[in-house]
N, C-alpha and C positions, 0 to 999 in steps of 0.2 A: 393649536393642534397642528400636527405635521404628518403628511402623507408622503411616503417615499416610493416612487414608481421605478421598477427595475428595468426601464427602457427609456428611450427618448420621447415616447408617446404612448398613449393607452391603446390597448387592443384586447379582444377576448383571449383569456388565458394568461395575460400578463400578471406577474406577481406584484403585490403592493404590500407595504408595511405601514401600519398606522401607529404613530407614537404620540404620546402626550394627549390622548383623547380627552376632550372636555365637552361641556354643554353647548358652547357656541359652535355653530356650523362652519364658521370660517376656518380654513385650513391652508397652511403653506404646503404646496404640492411641489416636491423636488424630483426632477427627472435625472436619469443616469448621466446625462451630459452636463449637469450642473445648473440647468435652467430651473428657475423657481417662479411659480405663479401663485396668486391667491385664489383658491377655489373654495368649494363648499362640500362638506361631508355631512350627510344627514341620514339618520335611521328613523323610519316611521313604520309601524306595524311589522317590525322584523325585517324590513327591506332596507339595505344600506346602499345609498346612492352617492357617487362622487361626481360633482360637476366641475369641469376644468374649462376655464375661459380660453378664448383665442390667444395663441402665443406663437412665438417662433423658436424652433429648436436652436441649439448653439450653432448648427451649420446653416441656419437661415430658412429651413422649411417651415412654411406657415401651417399651423394646425388650427382648425376652427373649433369653436365652443362645442363641447359634447358632454353628455351625462352618461355615466356608466353604472351598471348594477354590479355590486361586489358580492362575493360569496366567501365564507370563512375558508382559510387555508389551514395548513398544519402548523401548529405552534402559536404562541401568544403574539398577537398583533399582526399575524400573517393573513393575507387575503389574496384573492385572485379576482380579476375582472371577469365577470360572467358574460355580460352582453351590453351592447349599447342600448340606451333608452331613447326612443324617439318621442317627441312631444308634438302636440298639435293634432 
């Protein structure tokens, strides 16, 4: 599975495109600067969550692990980040 993020990091309102969706939650997450990480995309009870591990942007900014709730956007495979999910 592949998730394409329209920015160098995730944030509420950011556009996301999901391609090649499958049953396995593992997903290649590709950011606009070319950075690619292995994350997880899971839908349970109608809620779609994207977990992105810690990584560094192409410019070297460190981004910590975060989980995001997605909402459908307009068009096939189009989504938007709704909010950050806090755990614990």
